[in-house]
N, C-alpha and C positions, 0 to 999 in steps of 0.2 A: 559052170557058173555057180556062184554062191547062192543057194536057194534058202530063203527064210522059211520058217515053219508054215504049213498050209493055211492056218487060221488067218483071217483078215484083221481081227482085232484082238487085243490083249485085255484081260480083265484089269480092273483098277488095281493100282499098286499102292498098298498102304503099309507094307512091311518090307524089310530088306529081303526076307525069304521070298516074297512075291517077285521082287526084282531079280533075285538070284535065279529063279526058275526060268527067266527069259534069256539067260546067258547063252551066247553062241560065239565062240572065239575063232572067227574065220581066219584072222591073220596068223595066229599061232598054229592053227591046224592045217593051213594050206601053204604056208611059206616056210623058208628054211631058218632053223635056229642056228645061231653061232655055235659051231662045234666045240669052241673053247669055253663056252659058258658053263657056269655051275648049274647043278640040277635043282638047287633049292632057291635060286634067285639072290643069293648072298654075293653080289657082284657090284661092289660100290667103289672100287679104286680105278683111277684112270688107266686105260690100257688101249692097245691097238686091237681093233676088231677087223679081221682080214676078210671074212666071208660071212654069209648068212644075212637074213633080212632083219632079225631082231635078236635082242639079248633078254632072257628072263631076268627080271629085277624085282626084288622086294622093295616097295617104297619105305622110306624112313618116317614113321609117324611123328607129328609135332607133339610137343608136350602139352598136356592139359588143354585140349581143344575147346574152344567156345564158339557157339553158333553166332554168326553175324547176319547172314541173309541167304536166300535161295532164289533161283530164277522162277518167279511166280508164273510167268507166261509159259515157260518151258515145262514146268510141272503140269500145267493144265494140258498142254499139247501131248505130253507123255501119259497122262492119266494118273499122275502121282498125287496122293493126298499131301496137302501143304504140311500137315503135321509130321510127315515122314522125315523132313529135313532136320528135325530136332530130336529124333529118336536116338537112343544110345548107340545101337548097332550101326545105323546109317552114319552118324557122326564119326564113329570109330573107323569105318572103312574109308570114308571120304576125307578123313584127316590123315590117312596113310597107314592104318593098322589093318592088315588083311589076315592076321593070325586066326581070327574067329569068323572069317567070312563063311556064310553058309554054302553048302554045296548046291548046285554044281559050280559056284564061283571058285576061282583058283586062289591059292594062298600067295601068289606072286603076280606081278604085272609084267610089262615089257617096255623096253626102250629101243629106239631105232637110230641107226647112223644115217647121215646124209652129207652131201658135199656142199661147198659154198662157191657161189659165183656172185660177184658184185658188179652190177651194170654190164653183164656180158663177159666178164673176165674171170677165169677160173683161179681160185686161190686154194692153197694148202697150208699157208703159214699160221692160220688161226688154229690149226691142229697142233697140239704140243709135240707131236712126233714128226711134224713137217711132211707127212705123207698123205694126210686126208683120212687116215684110218682111225682117228680118234675124235672125230667131229660128229656131233649128233645131239640127241636128247640128253642134255646134261643135267636137267632138273625137272624134266617132264616124264612122268611114268604113267602109261595107260594101265588101267586096272580092270576094265570090263568092256566087253562087246556084248550088246544085247539087241534082240529084235523085238521092237515094241510097236504094236499096231501095224505090223507088216513092214516096218522100216528099221534099218540097221543103224545103231548109234554106237560110237566109241566114246568112252569116258576116260578122261586123262587128268591126272593130278598135276597142277603147275606148282612147283615148289616141293615135290615129293621126295627130295633127297638125292644123294649122289648116285650116279650111274657110271658105267665105264667111259661115258662121253663127257664127264663133268669137268675135264681139263684141270683138275686140282681144286676146283671151287667147292663150296659147301652144299650145293644142290638146293638151296633154300630160296624162297621168294619172300620179300618183306610185305607187310600189310599195305603200305603205300601203293606199290605196283599191283598188288592183288586186287585192291579196290578199283583201281583204274581199269584193269582188264575186265573185272566182273561187271562193272557198270557199262562199259563200252560195248560189250558183246550184245547184251540185251537191248541197248539203245540202238545199235546198228540194225538189229533185226526189226525193231519197231519202225525204223526209218525205211525199211524195205530193201536193205543192202545185204546180200548174201554174206553170212558170217558163221564162225563157230559160236556156240551158245554157252551160257553160264548156268551151271547146275547148282552149285553151292559155294559158300565162302565161310571158312573157319579160321580163327586166329588162336595162337597159343597164348595162354595167360601167363606163361613163365619163360618161354624160350625167346631169346633175342639174338640177333646177329648184327655185326657192324658193317655199315655201308658208307661210302663217300656220298655226301649230299650237300645241298646249298644252305648257307646261312639265310635267315629271313631277310628279304629285301635286297639280296646281293645281285649286282649286275654281272657277276662273274660268269663267263661261258662254261666254266668247269666247276664241279663241286669243290668247295673250299674248306670242308671239315669232314670228320669222320663221326657218324652218329650211330647209336645203338637203336635198332628198330625191332618191333615185334615180328616174328615170322608168321606166315599164313599159308594156307593151301586153298586154292580155288580149283574147282573141277570144271573143265571145259568139255564141251560135247560137240561132236561132228560125225557125219557119216564115215569119215576116215580122217586121219591126220597125215596122209601121204603128201609130201611136198615135192615141188620141182627139184629141189636139191637132193631129195632122196632118189628120185629117178636118175639124176645126174651121177650120183655115186656109182650106181650099177652100170650106167652107160659108159662112164670113164673106165671102169674095170673091164667091161666087155671090149671096148675099143683097144685097150692096152693088153688084153688077154692076160690079166693079172693072175688068174687061177683057172683051173679046168672047168669050173662050174659058172664062170663069169657070165657067159651068154645066157645060160639057162636061168640064172638068177635075175638078169634083166628082164627076160621074157616073162618070168613068173610075177614079178612086181608090177609090170605093165598090165598083164591080164587081170591081176588082182585089183588094180585100180579101176579098170573098166568094169569089172563085176560090182565093185563097191559103189562107184560114183556115176557110171555111165550105162548101167544095165538096161535102162529104158530106151536109150538112144542107139545102142549098138547091138546088132543081132549076134547072139553068142555062137551061132553056127558058122559065121564067116571065118575065112582064113585069117591068120595072125596079121599078115601085111595089110589086109583091108581094114581090120580092126584098128591098127595103129594109125592109118590115114584118117579114118573117121574120128578117132580119139583126138587127133591134132585139130581137126576142124571144129569139133565140139568144144574142146578146151579153149581154142581161140575165141569162139563166140562167147563163152562164159567170161573169159578174162577181159575182153573189151567192154562187155556190159558192166562188169564189176568196177573197173576203173572209172568209167563214165558215172556210175552211181556214187563213187567216192567223191568225185568233183561236184556232182549235183548237191551233195549235202555238206560240202566244205571240209571233207576229211583228207588228211595227209598221213600216209602210212609211216613216213619218216625214214624207215629202214627197210626198203623193199628189195632185199637180196633174194636170190632164188630159194634160199632155205626158209624165207618168210612168205613164200608164194605157194598157196595150197593148190595141188594138182586137181582138186575138185572145183576150183574157180570161185572160192569164197575168201573172205577176209580172215587171216590167221596171224596170231602173234601180235598182241597189242603191247608193244614195247614203247618206244618213243613216238607214239602217234600224237596227233593233235587235230582239233577242229579250228579252222582259221576264224578269228574275230575280224580283224582288219584284212580286207581283201588284198592279196598280193600274189602274183603269179609265182613268186619266189618264196612263198611261205614254207618254212621247214622247221619243225619242232625239234629235230635232232641236230645237235651242233656238229656231229660227225658225218652227217648225211650229204652235205654240200648241195650244189644246184641240181645234181643228177637225180635226186629223190625229192625235189621240191614239188609243191602243190600241182602246178600245171605242167610239170615235166613227168608226172606219173604215167601218162600214156607211153612215153619213150622208155621209161624204166620197165614197164610191162612188156614192151616189145623185146627188150634185152632178155628178160626172163623167158619169154616164149622162144627166143632163139636157142637158149640153153636147153629148154624142153625138147625142141626138135633135134638138137645135137645128141641128146640122150637116146632118142628114138632111132637114129640112123643105123646103128649096128644091127637092128632087127630087120632092116630093109635092104641090106647089101645084096641079097640074091634077087631082088626085084627092082630093076631100073625104073619101071613104070611107077611103082609105089614111091620110090625116092623122088621122082620128078613131081609127083603130086604133093609130097611133103614140102618140097622146095617152093612150089607154087603157093601153098597155104601159108608158109612162113613169109614169103615175099609180099603177100597181100595183106599182112598184118597192119601196116600203116593205113592202108585204104579202109580196112574194116574198122579200125579204131577211129579214124576221122568221121566215118559215117555214123558211128555210134555216138560220138561226141556231139555232132550236129543234131542228132535226134534228141539228145539230152538237153542241149541249150534251147532248142525249139520248144520243148515241153516246159522248161523253166520260165521261158518268156511268154508262154501262152500263145505262141504263133502256130500257124498251120504249115508254114514253110520256113526253113532257116534263111535268115537274111544276114549275109556276111557284113555288109556295111553297118547295119544297126548294131550288130554284136561287137564289132571292132570299136565303134564309137562308145559303146557302153563300157567296155573294159578299160578304155582310156580314161573315161570320166571317173570310173570307180577307183582307179589308181591315183588320179590327180586330186580327188576330193579330200581325204580318203573315206572309204565306206565300210561299214560292217556288212559282211557277206550275207549272213543269215537274215538280219533285220531288213536289209534292202529288198531282197527278193520276196520276203513275206509281206512287206508294205506294198510292193508292186502288185502283189496278188490281190490287193483290195481294189484294184483298178482306180487309182486316185484321179481326181479331177485336175489336180495341179501337183507341184513337187513338194507341197507342205508335208504330207505324210512320209515321203521318201527322205526328207531331211532328218527324220528321227534316227536314221541309220548313219548320219554323217558325223564324223569325229571332228567337229569344228569349234565346239565351245572352248576347248583348251587342247593344245597340241600334246598327244601322247608322247611320253619320253621315247626318244629314238625315232620318231616318225617325222619325216620331212614334210611340212605343210607346203603345198604348191601355191597357196593363195591365202593371204591374211588381211589385206586392206579391204575397206568397204567397196572400192572399185572392183577389186578382184572378186569379191563375193558376188557382186551384182553380175559380173561377167559369167561366173560359174553358174549362177542361178539361171541366167539366160540360156546357156548351153544345155543345162539339164532340162529346161522347159522345152527347148527345141527337140531334144531327144525324146522326151515323153510324148510330145505331139506326134512325132514320127512313129513311135511305137504304137500309139493308140490308133493311128491310121492303118497300121498293119494288122492289128488283132481283130479288126472287123467286128467290133462289139455291137454294131447296129444290124448285123446279119440276123435274119429271122430264125436261123437254125442255132444261134448261139447267143444267149442273152448275157448281159453284164454279170448277173448273179451266177449263172452257170459257169462262165469263164473263171470267175473268182474262185468258185469251189474247186474247179479243175486245177487251177494253179496252186491252190493251197494243199492239194494232195501231193504235189511235187516239191513244194518249197516248205520245209518244216518251220515251225515257230520256235521250238526249243531245241537247243544243241548242247551237248555235253562239253561245255567250255571248261578249260583246265582251272581257271580261277574260281569256278564253282566246286570243282572236285577237291581242291586242296584243303579247304576247311573241313570237308566231309571226312577225308582220311586222317586229318590231324585230330579231329574229335574222336574218331574211331580208335585211335591209338590210346585214348584215355578211357575207353570202354563205353563211350557215348555213340550209339549207332543211329540216332534219330535222323540226323541230316543225311546220312548215307541212304537210309531207307526212303526218305522223302525224295531225294534225287532219283532213286530207282523208280519210284511211282511216277514222277513228272516226266522222266526221260523215256519211259515206255509208252507215253502218249504224246509224241513229239509234234504231231500235226493238229492236235486238238486245241481249241480256245479254252484254256483252263481258268480257274477262279481268279478273281482280281488280285488277291494277295500273291498267288503263284506267278501271275503275269508280271507284277511289279518286281518280284524277286529274281525271275529268271529270263524275262524278255527285256533286256537292256544292254546298253553298250558296255564294253569292258572299261573299268575305271582306269583313267590315264596313268595313275601311279603304278599300275601292275604291268605295264608294257616294259619289255626288256629286263624282266626279273627272272633270274635263274630258278628253275623248278616250277615256274608258272608259265612263262612264255617259251621256254625251251629247256632241254635237258641233254646231258651228255651220255646218259645211261638210263636204264629202266629199273634194273635189279628186282 
C-alpha cells in the first residue's frame, strides 16, 4: 500500500520550495515506465506505446505566461498562501516549465495511455495507428504528486503540450476552454458534486493557435470559421487521474495476451488504483480477487451517487465515454459539458453526443461505463469462479442501485420523506410542457410557496425561445396550465407534511435550499467572461468564480439580478452558447 509520510498535517505552503518538499511520486515509483521512452522526457511525437503504465514527458511551456486566477478554496484546503499563485517560480512550473523546479521535484512529468469505449462499445479507430496503442493523454501532462495534510494529490497541466498520445495535434488548450474547465471544477465542488479541482490558470500573452469556432449568433451546429485564440494552461488536481479507459487498456491487453507482462500490468494498475482512491474502504491485507470485488462494489456506489448528483444540479457531461469516466468516481474532463437552463430529458450540449449521453440518459451511460470497468477486471478473476460470480452480480444490479439513488435524489429535491412516483411523473410532464427553467423552478419551490406565482418566475412564457416549441399559447391554454400547476402544487404540499410538529415550513425550506442551488454556471454567463479575458480583462471571470463558489447562498441584490434569471430567448439555439461540436 502507498503510505503517506507519518505526519498528520503539513506546514503552510508559501513557496514552491515548500511544495516541492511534499513531493511523493507514487505512480512513477510503483508502476512500469514505457521501455521505449526517452530518459529525459523529450518525447513529443505521436507514436505507439505498446507496454508500460506511463511515459515520462517534459511539458512544453507556454510563452510569456500571465496569471489569471487560482482556486481560492482549494488553496485554503491545501494550506497554500494565496500569494503563491503569482510568484515567479510557481507561475513558471504551472505554465509548463520544469527546468528550474526545485528538488525533490522532477524535471519532467508523465502522460498515460488509455482505451476508448463509447456507450459500451470498444473503439480503436480514434487511435491514428488503428490499434489503440496511440490513444491517451494527448495534451495533459501530470507534473507533481504530493502528500499534503495526509492526503495525496496529483497535479496535471491541461494544455501542457504534445505527448506520444497527441495524435498529431498541437497539445494546446485555448483560453476559452480553459476558463470553462477552471470555473466548472470549483463550482461543482461548491455544489457538493465529486470532481477534479482547479489549482491555477495562466494565459500566454503572445502564443496563439487556430481553432474552428462559431460566428457570433450563428445557429450552425458546427463551427463555421477558423479563429486564432490565446493558449492557456490550467492545472487540475485530483487524488489520481486513473480512468475507466485506462483500466480498459490493460484489461484488453491482458485478455488478448498482447505481451508477456500484460496480466501483471493490469494487476499493478488496479492495485495502484485501490491504494490511491479506495485505501480507506478496502483492507490491503486481502487477496487480490477479494480486493477486485470490493473495488467493483465501491466504484458502483460512487458512480451512481455521482450521476444522481449531476442530475440534481442540472449538469450534463455531454461526452461520457469511458475515457472521461474517473475510476475514483468523480467528475473528470470538462469538455462539452453544460448546465441545462430549459428542462429537457434530452438536453445535450455536445452536438456529437446524441441521445445516449443526454441529460436524463446519463444513468444508462454510466451503466455502460461500469460494464466496461467490469470487463477490464475479469482477467484478474479467471482463477476464481466465486469472485467472477460476485462481479457479475454487482454489474447486473447496477440499474437497481442507480434507480434507488435517483429516487433518493428526487425525494430530497422535492423535500419529500418518501419518493412518490405519480407526483414525480406529473411534475416532469408539466415541466416539459410549460417549459420551465430547471434551476429556478426547484429554487422557487424551495421557498414553499402558497400558490404558483413564485414558480412562474421559472416559466419561459413571456416570449417563446428560439427553437422551443410552446405547448400552450392562448389565454385558455394558459388558464388550463395554471390550473394543472395549482393542482400539482396542492398535491405536493399535502405530501411534504409542513404542518408536522417535527418539521416546520422554515426548516423544510432551509433543507431544500441546501439541495437546490440558486446559482448555476450557465454557459451564456461564461461566454462574456472568456471573451473579456481574451482581451486581458479578467474582472468578470473572477466575479463568476466568487459567485459560483457560493451557489446555495442568497447573495447581494445586484448579484441576484445578474445571475438568478431566465436565459434570454435570443440565446437559445446559438452555436457556442447552447451547444458545441468540440471543446478544444
